[in-house]
C-alpha positions in Angstrom: 67.0 99.3 96.4 66.4 102.5 98.3 68.4 103.1 101.4 69.9 106.0 103.5 73.6 106.5 103.5 75.5 108.9 105.6 78.7 110.2 103.9 81.5 112.1 105.4 82.1 115.5 104.0 85.3 114.5 102.1 83.5 111.5 100.6 80.5 113.7 99.6 82.9 116.1 97.9 84.5 113.2 95.9 81.1 112.0 94.7 80.1 115.5 93.7 83.3 116.0 91.9 82.7 112.8 90.0 79.2 114.0 89.2 80.5 117.2 87.6 83.4 115.5 85.7 81.2 112.8 84.2 77.9 114.7 84.0 76.0 112.1 85.9 73.5 112.1 88.8 74.4 111.6 92.4 73.0 108.0 92.3 75.0 107.1 89.2 78.2 108.6 90.7 77.8 106.9 94.0 77.0 103.5 92.4 80.1 103.8 90.2 82.3 104.7 93.2 81.0 101.7 95.2 81.4 99.4 92.3 85.0 100.6 91.7 85.8 100.4 95.4 84.3 96.9 95.9 84.8 95.5 92.5 87.9 93.4 93.3 86.3 91.8 96.3 82.9 91.1 94.6 84.1 90.2 91.1 86.4 87.5 92.4 89.5 89.4 91.3 92.1 89.0 93.9 95.3 91.0 94.0 98.5 89.1 93.3 99.9 87.4 96.4 102.7 89.3 98.1 106.1 88.0 97.1 109.0 89.4 99.1 112.1 90.3 97.2 115.1 88.2 98.0 118.8 88.8 97.5 121.7 86.4 97.2 124.0 87.0 100.2 126.8 84.9 98.8 128.3 81.7 100.2 130.7 82.4 103.2 131.8 79.1 104.7 133.6 81.0 107.5 130.3 82.3 108.8 127.5 80.1 110.1 124.2 81.8 109.4 122.4 79.4 111.7 124.5 80.9 114.6 123.9 84.5 113.7 121.8 85.3 116.8 124.4 83.7 119.1 127.1 85.9 117.5 125.0 89.0 117.9 124.5 88.2 121.6 128.2 87.7 122.1 129.0 91.0 120.4 126.4 92.8 122.5 127.8 91.2 125.7 131.3 92.3 124.8 130.0 95.9 124.2 128.2 95.9 127.6 131.4 94.7 129.4 133.4 97.4 127.6 130.9 100.1 128.7 130.9 98.9 132.3 134.7 98.9 132.4 134.7 102.5 131.1 132.2 103.5 133.8 129.6 104.6 131.3 
């Protein structure tokens, strides 16, 4: 298929660099770049799903993790009262 493509200067430089390195025509270099860039999406290859790293925090029966936000609010309130008492 024949079409007109407008490339940014930096993209054109990358295609020309590929032409020199591989000794191929502009058409071949551009087609290779598009295939590489779009290959995963078109070939059905999907990247592995994101899996967040987790860490064991240990078991601490004296601390209730389900009440962590309430504890943070209480600490913040105490700090605000302290600052107000100091006149800050």
